[in-house]
Residue, then its C-alpha position, 0 to 999 in steps of 0.5 A: m360136136s360131141w359134148f362128151q369130149f367136155v368134162v363138167k366137174v360139179y364141186y360140192d360139199m353136201p349133195r343137195v337136190e340142186e346138185k343132183r338135178l344139175m348133174k342130171a341136166l348136164e348129162d342130158e345135154g351130153f356132157e361127161v359129168k364128174p362130181f367132186n366132193v371138196t371135203r374128201e379130195p384135195l385141190p392142188i394149186g398149179g398146173v393146167e386143168d381142162h374142164i368146166a367147173l360148177i361151184r356148188a359148195v354150201s360153205m361160202f369159204r369152201s366155194l371161194y377157195t375152190a374157185a380161187v384154186l381152179e382159177a390159178n389152174g387156168i379154169t374159169p369156174i361158174n361162179s368166179s371167186f370174185t362173184i362168190i366173195y362179193s356176194g358171200d360177204k354182204i358188206l362187199t355186196y352192198s359196196v359193189l351195188a352202191a358203187n354201180s348205182i344199184p338201189i339198196p336199203k338204207t345201210v350203215i356199217s358198224l365194226n364194234g359195239d360202240s359204233t353200233i349204237k350210233a348206227y342204230l340211232q342213224i337208222g332208227f327203230p325198227l331196224v334190221d341188224k345182220p352179220p356180213i356172212g351167213s345164210w338161211g336167215r341166221l343171225v338176222s335180227l329185227i330190232r324194235d327197241w333198245h332192249e332188243a338192241n342191247i341183247v343183239i350187241e351183247h350176243r354178237s360181241m361174244m362170238n369168236n369170229p371177227q366177221m360176226k362182230a361187224h354189224i350191217v344195220q339197215e332200215y326195216v322195209e315193211m312189205p305185205e306179209h313180210r314177203d320179198i322177191r327172189c329172181f333167178v339170173v343165168g347168163g344175164n337172162c332173168l328166168g323169172c321171179i317169185y314172192r317168198i312169204p314167211k310162215e306164220g309167226e316168222w318175219r324172215s322170208n327164207v325158204a329154209l325157214g318154211a316160207d311159202v313161194v308164189k310166182l310173180d307174174e309181172s316181173t319185168e321191173a324186178c328182172e331188170l334190176a336183178v340183171k343189173a345186180a348180177e352184172a355188177l357182181k359178175g354173176e353167171v348163175v345167181s339169185i337176187d333178193l329184192f325188197e318192195r320199198k315205197d319208192g321202188l325196188v331195192v336189192n337186199e342180197v345176191n346169192g353166188v351159190p343159189e338154191f333153186k328148189g323153191f323157185m322151181r316149185a313156184t314157177g315150174i322152170d327147170v333151173a338145172k336145165e337152163v344152167a346146162k343149156y347156158v354152159k353149152e351155149k358158152l362153149k359155142k362162143 
């Protein structure tokens, strides 16, 4: 079978390292690859399309809307609109995970300032407060006292986006070096896991904020939980962030359009190649 008869469109808004590597890996597997910039080209709704779609827009809403339009046109994108919205909105993420008996940090949701104070009292200091949408650690706050609490509540109340006025209030899970664990799952297979260790003076472990990455050698337990989380969110290509709580691992986030350059640097695993191989195997079924 010649794979050149199959067209793979990579839908993006900013071509990062990941998108370039994915397109190269797909070409190496024999696919005809067509990049599609969703900020420059329209997306007609209706009609039947015949191609494979990888959704890679940085903007969660651009990815979501692209996936939804493609689904209306008969395409099953990687990832689906369900995966993108339920991983992109963290309140939805935690709701699905909890409904599937997947452990998460102790969490209370507040939809305005008054109930946020009550949520803080339920969780107790120190705690973490974050909005339901966002990436790269933006607007994620570590709150240790009422002075910091009142500042966060006031600042968030001034934001125009109503989603930013919602508060995800969680226990602060103290871990060695403030690290967390990121695992990468492709087609139900866990490729491996890494530690993300914040740079000095930072408590958030995002690679975008300068975190160091180290391969997690014994990753069986983490991988098992990551695969369960991916299945709950129906994610085909996702990364899962875990915390090491004293009573076991908990899922912190699921990423529906995951970056992977840090993961590749730590593990040496060619994620783009694994995704391209998965696309080929999926077509064989």
